[in-house]
Structures are given as structure tokens and as C-alpha cells.
C-alpha positions as CSV (number, residue, x, y, z in Angstrom):
1,X,59.8,54.5,30.4
2,X,62.7,52.8,28.8
3,X,63.2,52.8,25.0
4,X,62.9,48.9,25.1
5,X,59.7,49.0,26.8
6,X,58.2,51.8,24.5
7,X,58.7,49.8,21.3
8,X,56.1,47.6,20.1
9,X,56.7,44.0,19.9
10,X,57.3,42.7,16.2
11,X,54.3,40.8,14.8
12,X,54.8,38.1,12.3
13,X,52.1,37.6,9.6
14,X,51.2,34.1,11.4
15,X,50.6,35.9,14.6
16,X,48.8,38.7,13.0
17,X,46.3,36.4,11.2
18,X,45.9,34.4,14.5
19,X,45.1,37.6,16.4
20,X,42.5,38.5,13.6
21,X,40.9,35.2,13.7
22,X,40.7,35.1,17.4
23,X,39.4,38.7,17.6
24,X,36.8,38.0,15.0
25,X,35.4,34.9,16.7
26,X,35.3,36.8,20.0
27,X,33.2,39.5,18.2
28,X,31.1,36.8,16.8
29,X,30.4,35.3,20.3
30,X,29.3,38.7,21.3
31,X,26.3,38.3,19.2
32,X,25.3,34.9,20.4
33,X,21.9,34.8,22.1
34,X,20.6,31.6,23.7
35,X,17.0,32.9,23.5
36,X,17.4,32.2,19.8
37,X,18.4,28.6,20.3
38,X,15.4,28.1,22.8
39,X,13.0,29.9,20.3
40,X,14.2,27.9,17.3
41,X,14.1,24.6,19.1
42,X,10.5,25.3,20.4
43,X,9.4,25.8,16.9
44,X,11.0,22.9,15.5
45,X,9.7,20.5,18.2
46,X,6.0,21.7,18.1
47,X,5.9,21.5,14.1
48,X,7.5,17.9,14.3
49,X,5.1,16.6,16.7
50,X,2.1,17.7,14.8
51,X,3.3,16.8,11.3
52,X,5.7,13.7,11.8
53,X,3.2,11.2,9.8
54,X,3.5,13.3,6.6
55,X,7.4,13.2,6.8
56,X,7.3,9.4,7.2
57,X,5.1,9.5,3.8
58,X,7.5,11.7,2.2
59,X,10.6,9.7,2.8
60,X,8.8,6.4,2.0
61,X,8.1,7.8,-1.4
62,X,11.5,9.4,-1.9
63,X,13.0,6.0,-1.8
64,X,10.4,4.0,-3.5
65,X,12.8,2.7,-6.5
66,X,11.0,-0.6,-7.2
67,X,12.9,-2.9,-4.7
68,X,10.5,-5.9,-3.7
69,X,11.4,-5.3,0.0
70,X,9.3,-2.3,-0.1
71,X,5.6,-1.9,0.1
72,X,4.0,0.0,-2.8
73,X,1.4,2.8,-2.4
74,X,-0.9,4.6,-4.6
75,X,-0.7,8.0,-2.9
76,X,-0.3,9.9,0.2
77,X,-3.7,8.7,1.8
78,X,-2.9,5.1,0.5
79,X,0.5,5.2,2.4
80,X,-1.1,6.6,5.4
81,X,-3.9,4.0,5.5
82,X,-1.6,1.1,5.0
83,X,0.7,2.1,7.9
84,X,-2.3,2.9,10.1
85,X,-4.0,-0.6,9.3
86,X,-0.7,-2.6,10.0
87,X,0.8,-0.6,13.0
88,X,-1.7,1.9,14.0
89,X,-0.6,5.4,15.4
90,X,2.8,3.9,16.4
91,X,3.5,3.0,12.8
92,X,2.8,6.7,11.6
93,X,5.1,8.0,14.5
94,X,8.1,5.5,13.7
95,X,11.3,7.7,13.9
96,X,9.6,10.6,15.8
97,X,12.2,10.4,18.5
98,X,15.2,11.2,16.2
99,X,12.9,13.6,14.1
100,X,12.2,15.7,17.3
101,X,15.8,15.7,18.2
102,X,16.8,16.4,14.7
103,X,14.2,19.2,14.0
104,X,14.6,20.8,17.5
105,X,18.2,20.7,17.5
106,X,18.5,21.9,13.6
107,X,16.1,24.6,13.9
108,X,17.6,25.8,17.3
109,X,21.1,25.6,16.1
110,X,20.1,27.3,12.8
111,X,18.5,30.2,14.2
112,X,21.3,30.4,17.1
113,X,24.0,30.6,14.4
114,X,22.3,32.7,11.8
115,X,21.2,35.3,13.8
116,X,24.8,35.6,15.4
117,X,26.4,35.6,11.9
118,X,23.8,38.0,10.6
119,X,24.6,40.5,13.6
120,X,28.3,40.0,13.0
121,X,28.0,40.9,9.3
122,X,25.9,43.9,10.1
123,X,28.1,45.1,12.9
124,X,29.1,48.9,12.6
125,X,26.7,49.4,9.6
126,X,23.6,51.3,9.4
127,X,22.7,49.9,6.1
128,X,20.6,46.6,5.7
129,X,22.3,43.3,4.7
130,X,21.6,42.6,1.0
131,X,19.8,39.4,-0.2
132,X,23.1,37.8,-0.9
133,X,24.6,38.5,2.6
134,X,21.4,36.9,4.0
135,X,21.9,33.9,1.9
136,X,25.4,33.5,2.8
137,X,24.7,33.8,6.4
138,X,22.1,31.2,6.1
139,X,24.3,28.9,4.4
140,X,27.2,29.2,6.8
141,X,24.6,28.6,9.7
142,X,23.3,25.5,7.7
143,X,26.7,23.9,7.2
144,X,27.6,24.3,11.1
145,X,24.1,22.9,11.8
146,X,24.6,19.9,9.6
147,X,28.0,19.0,10.9
148,X,26.3,18.6,14.4
149,X,23.1,17.0,13.4
150,X,23.8,14.6,10.5
151,X,24.0,11.5,12.6
152,X,20.4,12.4,14.0
153,X,19.0,12.5,10.4
154,X,20.6,9.2,9.4
155,X,19.1,7.5,12.3
156,X,15.5,9.1,11.6
157,X,15.7,7.8,8.1
158,X,16.5,4.3,8.8
159,X,14.0,4.1,11.6
160,X,11.4,5.4,9.3
161,X,12.3,2.8,6.6
162,X,11.4,-0.2,8.9
163,X,8.4,-1.8,7.0
164,X,7.8,-4.8,9.2
165,X,4.6,-4.5,11.6
166,X,6.3,-7.3,13.9
167,X,8.5,-5.3,16.3
168,X,10.7,-8.3,16.9
169,X,11.7,-8.5,13.3
170,X,12.8,-4.6,13.2
171,X,16.4,-4.1,12.8
172,X,16.4,-1.1,15.4
173,X,14.6,-0.9,18.7
174,X,14.7,3.2,18.9
175,X,16.9,6.0,18.3
176,X,19.7,5.2,20.7
177,X,19.9,1.5,19.5
178,X,20.1,2.6,15.9
179,X,23.0,5.0,16.6
180,X,25.0,2.5,18.4
181,X,24.3,-0.3,15.6
182,X,25.2,2.2,12.7
183,X,28.3,3.3,14.5
184,X,29.2,-0.4,15.5
185,X,28.9,-1.7,12.0
186,X,29.9,1.3,9.8
187,X,31.6,3.7,12.2
188,X,31.6,7.4,11.7
189,X,31.2,7.1,7.9
190,X,27.8,5.4,8.5
191,X,26.4,8.2,10.8
192,X,27.5,10.8,8.1
193,X,25.9,9.2,5.2
194,X,24.2,11.7,3.0
195,X,26.5,14.4,4.2
196,X,27.7,15.6,0.8
197,X,24.1,16.1,-0.6
198,X,23.2,17.4,2.8
199,X,26.0,20.2,2.1
200,X,24.3,20.8,-1.1
201,X,20.9,21.0,1.0
202,X,22.2,24.2,2.8
203,X,21.4,26.1,-0.4
204,X,17.6,25.2,0.5
205,X,17.8,26.9,3.8
206,X,19.9,29.7,2.3
207,X,17.4,30.5,-0.4
208,X,14.6,30.2,2.2
209,X,15.9,32.7,4.8
210,X,17.0,34.9,1.8
211,X,13.3,35.0,0.7
212,X,11.9,35.3,4.1
213,X,14.2,38.2,5.0
214,X,13.4,40.0,1.8
215,X,9.8,39.5,1.9
216,X,9.6,40.9,5.6
217,X,11.8,43.9,4.7
218,X,9.9,44.6,1.7
219,X,6.6,44.3,3.3
220,X,7.5,46.5,6.2
221,X,8.8,49.2,3.7
222,X,5.5,49.3,2.1
223,X,4.0,49.5,5.6
224,X,6.5,52.3,6.2
225,X,7.8,50.7,9.3
226,X,11.3,49.6,10.3
227,X,12.6,46.4,8.7
228,X,12.6,44.5,11.9
229,X,9.2,45.6,12.7
230,X,6.9,42.9,14.5
231,X,4.3,41.3,12.2
232,X,1.2,39.5,13.3
233,X,0.9,35.5,13.1
234,X,-0.9,35.5,9.8
235,X,1.6,37.7,8.1
236,X,4.5,35.5,9.4
237,X,2.5,32.7,8.1
238,X,2.4,34.0,4.5
239,X,6.0,35.0,4.6
240,X,7.1,31.6,5.7
241,X,4.9,29.7,3.2
242,X,6.2,31.7,0.3
243,X,9.7,31.3,1.0
244,X,9.4,27.7,1.8
245,X,7.5,27.0,-1.5
246,X,10.3,28.9,-3.3
247,X,13.1,26.8,-1.7
248,X,11.5,23.5,-2.1
249,X,10.7,23.9,-5.8
250,X,14.4,25.0,-6.4
251,X,16.3,22.4,-4.3
252,X,14.0,19.2,-3.9
253,X,16.2,16.6,-5.8
254,X,18.9,16.8,-3.3
255,X,16.5,15.4,-0.7
256,X,15.8,12.3,-2.9
257,X,19.4,11.7,-3.4
258,X,20.2,12.1,0.4
259,X,17.4,9.8,1.4
260,X,18.5,7.2,-0.9
261,X,22.0,7.2,0.4
262,X,20.8,6.9,3.9
263,X,18.5,4.0,3.1
264,X,19.6,0.7,4.5
265,X,17.8,-1.4,1.9
266,X,19.9,-0.2,-1.0
267,X,23.5,0.3,-1.5
268,X,25.1,3.1,-3.6
269,X,28.6,4.2,-4.0
270,X,28.0,7.7,-3.6
271,X,26.2,10.8,-5.0
272,X,27.1,10.3,-8.6
273,X,26.2,6.6,-8.3
274,X,22.7,7.7,-6.9
275,X,22.0,10.3,-9.6
276,X,23.1,7.9,-12.3
277,X,20.9,4.9,-11.4
278,X,18.0,7.3,-10.6
279,X,18.1,8.8,-13.9
280,X,18.5,5.7,-15.8
281,X,15.7,3.8,-14.1
282,X,13.2,6.5,-13.3
283,X,14.1,9.7,-15.4
284,X,13.9,13.2,-14.1
285,X,10.6,12.2,-12.4
286,X,12.5,10.2,-9.8
287,X,14.2,13.2,-8.5
288,X,10.8,14.6,-7.5
289,X,9.4,11.6,-5.8
290,X,7.6,12.7,-2.7
291,X,7.7,16.2,-3.5
292,X,3.8,16.7,-2.9
293,X,3.9,15.1,0.3
294,X,6.9,16.9,1.1
295,X,5.3,20.4,0.4
296,X,2.2,19.5,2.2
297,X,4.2,18.6,5.2
298,X,7.0,21.3,5.3
299,X,4.9,24.3,4.2
300,X,2.7,24.1,7.3
301,X,5.6,22.8,9.5
302,X,7.8,25.8,8.4
303,X,4.8,28.3,9.2
304,X,4.3,26.7,12.6
305,X,8.0,26.9,13.2
306,X,8.5,30.4,12.2
307,X,5.5,31.7,13.9
308,X,6.6,29.9,17.2
309,X,10.2,31.1,16.6
310,X,9.4,34.8,16.2
311,X,6.9,35.1,19.0
312,X,9.0,33.1,21.4
313,X,12.2,35.0,20.7
314,X,10.4,38.3,21.0
315,X,9.0,37.3,24.4
316,X,12.5,36.0,25.6
317,X,14.4,39.0,24.3
318,X,11.9,41.5,25.2
319,X,11.9,40.1,28.9
320,X,15.5,41.0,29.1
321,X,15.1,44.6,28.0
């Protein structure tokens, strides 16, 4: 071997960083499992199909800021009865198509990214991830998911906020029509309304997953089992419900801000404008409008999603072993 061939090629700092990033990305890809995507998607679709009417109620309460264009409701049942009397079952399922797409894609991608990031963070370690590491992994997964799904959520919000019972007077005919019209009139920024508060909203998922992982681990330690030992469905439901209630109580105001930014009946000049006007006109209560309806909806939705996810993922991953 010649001296020239035996010498290592010089590596610049830039090349070194590039190689490190590429190597890290390839290692991350090694932890990607399509089964997590399928399982998360299944959980999101099932829970949405069952509980969409409560999501519609939650959004209508969140944006109820006194505009004359909006109907007024005296409570959750009042809202559901009003929609039912005017439009029947179709009215209660306004916006369900983008909600199914959004929930399925969001949960699928969230579990897909989260499990890959978590496995990457744990690579080569025997110790468990800390609560902070679970929270950071979930936040990273949430940001990636939001970048891909925000246009779907804008579409869903605007479809849900069509109040006329006359279909010919509605602004949008469906999900695709809404996407096309929003893009045509507002461009990419229109499809990414509410993106900034949505980024804050990743803290919701991060807190929820942190609490869920810690509850499962502590419970399995109490049972003298491995931290990832399988639980029964009721135990998964309990863990999911507690973690969801904790996350909602902590982060709900951002959902009100986000819904109001995405609402086509009112115009705000950004997050600060929404916060200022909501505080001035409605006080702190304005930031918690619709929270009861939201809790009634998202807690069982979360339980359904996590139970379906845990069982489907174990079935799919188990069948490969």
C-alpha cells in the first residue's frame, strides 16, 4: 500500500458536521416502524368517528365571541339539539372528513415519529428515558406532525363553523373544495392559520405523553414488571384519561386562540391580537370557553385512541417477531 493511499483524507469541520447529521438521520430511520403509523392512524380514526359531534360543539363554543353571525347556545346539549333540529345527523358531522384525515394522520404520524425519536434517544442505553426526555421526544414529534397536518385542521375548523342549514348557502362543499378555495384566496399562509399557537400546542402532546409514559412506568414498577410490560385495556384507559386531563387543564387556552385565528367569520392580526381582544372583551374566562365540552370529548377519545394503538401495535409488531 502506498503512503498516499494509507493516509486519511482531510475532513473539514463542515464535512464532519454533514457526516454526523447524515449518520444521525440514518440511525433515526433505523428505528422507524410503519406498524406504529398504522396503529396510531387506526386509533385516531376510530375515536373520531365515534366522538366528532362533541368536537363540533367544542369548536363552536371556543369561537363564540358575540358576533351576530353566530347562533347562541345555552350549553352542550342546547348546541347539539339546535344543530340536530336544523340539519339532522349531517349537521352534527360537519367537518368529519377532514377531522378523520386530520386525526388519523396526526395520531399516526405522532406515534410514528415519537417512537422513532424515543428509540433513537435510548439507543445504546440500559437506563430508562427520564420524564424530560419523554417530553422533548413528544414535542419534536408534535412539531413534525403539525408541519404536515395544519392545512387539514384549518379546513376542518372552517367546515365546522358553517352555520347555515341551507347547503347552497354554505361557503364550502367539502374538504377538497375548502382546501382549494382557501389556497386560491389566501395562499399558503391561509392553510397555515393558527400554526404559531399550534406550535405552542405541541406542549400539550408533550405533557400528555410524558405523563402517560411516567404513569405506565411507575405502575409497572409497582407491579414488579418491566417498564414496557403489557397492561389490560382498563389500565390503558386509566393512564390515558389521567394524562389527558392533566394536559388539557394545563394548555387549553392555546386551543381557543388557534380556533379563533382559523375562524373565517372574524379577522385577527395575529396571536397577540387574539389574546388582547379576548382578554379585553371576555376576561380570563374567554380562554377556557368550550373546555368542558372539550374534556368530555377528548378524554374518551384519548382513551379509545390509546387502547386501539397499544393493542394494534402489539399485534402488528408481535406478528413480525
